[in-house]
N, C-alpha and C positions, 0 to 999 in steps of 0.2 A: 412568401418564403424567402426569396432572394433578398428582398429589402430587409427582412429581419436578420438574415445572416450577415449582411454588410454592417448593419447597425451593431450587432454583437461583436463583430471583429473590430470595429472602430472603438468599441469600449474595451475590448480585451487587450489591445496593443498598449495603450497608456497604463493599464493596470499591471501588465507584465513588466513594463519599464520601471514603474514605481516599485514593484516587488524586487526587481533585480538591484535597484539602487539601495534599497533598505538592506537586503542580504549582503551585498558587497561592502557596504559601509560598516555593518556590524562585524563582519569577518575581518575587515581591515583594522578596526579599532579594538578587537578582542585581544585579551592578553595571550601571550604565547609567541614564540619565535620559531619559524620553520627551520632555522639554522641552529636551534638550541642544542641539538644532538652533537654538533661539532664543538660545543664549548668545552667539553671535557676531554677533547682530543688535543694533546699538546703539540702534535705535528701540524695542526692547522692554526696558523697565526692569525691575529686580527686582520692583517692585510689581506690574507687569502679569503677570510670570511667576508670581508667587504667586497672583494672582487666577485665572489659567488652571489652576494646580495645584489650587486649591480647587474650581473648577468641574468638574474631572475626578474629584474625590473622592480625590486623592492625599495630601491632608493628614490623612486619617482613619487610625486604626489598621488594621493588616492584617486582624485578625479581623472588624472591622466591614465592611471592603471585601469580605471573602470571603462573609459572610452576605448582603450585598446582591447579590453576583454569583450565588450559588447560587439565591437567591430569584428573580432575574430569569431565570436559565437554566431553572428549572422552568416558567416561563411562556412559554418560547420566545424570550426576549429575550437575545441574546448580547452586548449592549452596543454601544458605539461605538468605532471606531478612534481612538486618540490622535492619529495623524498626519493622517488624511484626514477625520476626524469623520463618516465614513459608517458606517451600520450594519454590524456584523461579518458578520451573516448575508448581507447583500447582497454584500459583498466575496467571501465564500466561494462563493456561488451563481454569481457572475460567472466565477470561475476553475474551477468544478466541471465545466462542459461541456468545456473544453479538456483537463482532467485525465482525465475519463472517456474522451474520444476517443483520446488518446495512450496512457495507461497501460492503460486497459481493452482497447483493441485489441491492445496488446503482450501482455497476459496471456492473452487468448483465443488468440492466435497461438502463444504458448509452450505452452499446454495442448494444442493440436492437434499440435504438433511432438513434445512430450516423451512423451506417452502411447504412441503407436505405436512410436516409436524406442526407448523404454525397454523395452517388451514384446519387441520384436525382439532387442534387445541381451541381454535375460535368457534368451530361448529359445535364441539362437545364442551362448551364452556361450563365451568362449575361442576363438571363430572370428576370422577376419580382420575380419569385419563388426563384431563386438563390440569388437575393439580399436580400429577406426576410430571408432566411436560413443563409446567411452570417452575417446579422445583429444579428440574434439570437446567432450565434457562437461567435462573438466578444463580445457581452454582457455577455454571460456565461463564456467566457474565461477571461474577464477583471475584472468582479466583484469578489472580494475576498470572500471566503466562510464564513468568520465571518460576513461580511456585509449582504450577502444573508440570512444567518441564522437569524440575528437580524431582517431583514425585514419580514421574514416568521413568526417570533414570534410576531411582532407587528401586522401584518395583520391577521394571521390565529388563533393566540392564544388570543391576547389582544382584538382586535376589533371584529372578527367574533366568537371567542370562539369555534372553530371547533376541535382543537387539543391541548393536553397538551404541555406546553412549556418546561417542564423538564421531562426527561426520568426517569421512575420509575423502578429502578433496582431491587426492591423487588417483582415486579409482577411475579407471577407464572402462566403459561398457563396450566390450568386444564380443562377448558370447553370452549364453544363457546364464551361466553361473555368476558372472560379474553383474548381469542385469538383476539377478535375484539379490545380490549383495547391495546393489543400489536401492532396490525397493526396501530392503530390511533397514538400511541406515536412514531412509527417508520417512519411515512410518511414524516414529515418535515426534519429530518436529511438525510433520503434516497434521497429525492428530491433535497436538497441542493447539496449533493455530485454528484448525477446523472446529475444535470444541468451543473456543472463545467466539469465533466469528459466527458460527451457527447459532449460538445463544443470542447474540446481538440481532441477527437477522430474524430469527424466530420470534423474538419479542416484538419487533416492529410489524411483522406480518400478522401476528395474532391481534395486536392492537388495532391495526388498520382495518382488518376484516370485521372485528367486533364493532367498530364505529359505524360500519356500513350496514350491518345486519338490522339495525333499528330504523333505517331510513324508509321513507314512504314508498320509494320506487321498488324496494324489495317486497314490501307487502303487496303492492300492485302486481308485481310479477307472479307472486304466489296465487293471487286472486284470479289471474288469467289462466291458471291451470298448469303453469310450468313446474316441472319437477325440481328438486333441490339442486341436482347437478347442473342443469341448464341455468338456473338462477345464479349459482355460484360462478359458472364459467363465463356467461354472457353479460352479467350485470355487476356482481359484487367485485370480482377480481379486477376488472378494468378500472374501477374507481379506487379500490383499495391499494392498487399498485403505485399510485402517484407518489405518496410519501416514501414508499419503499424504493422506488427508482432513484429518488434523491440520495438515499443512503448508499445504494449500490454505486451510483456515479461518483460519490466521494470516496468510496472504498477501493474501487478498481485501480486508481493510481498507486495505491500502496503495494499492489502486486509487483509493480516495476521498481519500486524503491526498497523493497525488502521488509523483513520483520526484525527490527533492531534487537529486541530483547531475546527472542527465540533463537536467532542466529548466534547470539553470544553464548547462550546456554548450551547449545548443541555444537558449537564451533562450525556452523555452516558458513562456508566462504561466499556469502551473497553480497548484494549491494549494501544491505544494512550494516554488515560487518565492516565493509570498506568505508562506509560513512563514519562509523564510530572510530575506526583506526585513523582516518584522515583528520578528524576533529582532535584526537589525542596528539597527533603529530603536527597540528597547525598547517595541514596541507590545504591551503585555501582554494586552489584551482579545482581539486576533487570535490570538496564540500560545496563550493559554489555551483559546480555543474550538476551535482545530484539534486540539491535543493531547488535549483531553478527549473530543472527538467520536471521535478515533481509539481511545481507551480504551474507549468505549462499544461501538464496532464490534467490537473484540477480544472483549469479553465476549459480545456477541450471537452472533458466528460460532463461538465456542467452544461455546456452547450448541447451535447448529445442528450442529456436528461431533459432539457427544455423541448427539444424536438420530439422526444418520446411522449411528453405530456400531451401534445396535440394529437398523437395517434391514439392514446388511451382515452382521452376525454375530448370529444369534438367541440365542446364549449370553449376550449382553449384556442384562441386565435393568435397565431404568432405575429401577424401583421398589425394587430391593434396595440 
């Protein structure tokens, strides 16, 4: 196990370095000027703009800026935003709580919906219940989140007036009434994300279990006299979860980076909205920090998924 972890870490380090170089180079060469908003201000002369550019280090070559950035990142310093001049880490932490609340709740809800329904759909395959659940899966998977979000706003906010259609970022939860308001304004974005994510997970769970039902070891387990529940719990699920674990490992980092489209539709002030706004303003330090943190999380959760494989399937030997 230790040897395997060392080998994976030695592989992950150059991978992350290569990813950081690619992202930094693309952002440096991308069109757009972080000082473009000053161009229309007559009180800011070209000399002042050049001094600001020099203070931000934008006058230096790309490779020097990259080495300075990677050195600061290794020390936990993500730099300062070009537009707000606030520390990037502080901006991310301000948005992280909202992102974890909305996107994290939606993912947990989708997990609780997808697994039991996916198992039922696989066991009752080709029945009317399976067809109903499969229809739900295809609808949730096919409808884009921006369309579902707009439908939710029209129905539940405009017509029924049950929920607010814009997320109030200034709401402070101090008592029961404000907590209820927080729940009400979170229901629609959470349900939109959970509908899509549960459809994706349920599709994979059903497919993975159906593939295992026809295997010889399942027939042998039934021949030994085991009931359906024990066969499902002790045999089928352990093997069927291997591809599902891969999907979950790739999806969990999105909880920390936000839902780009849904946050824009409902005006949720999460990390996804911060990323979109930073791209629009050419705020390179913020975009670089969010995208690189996402890359690190992908590498970490891929490693965790590999470790989980050995637990689910004893045939997987990490040292080989």
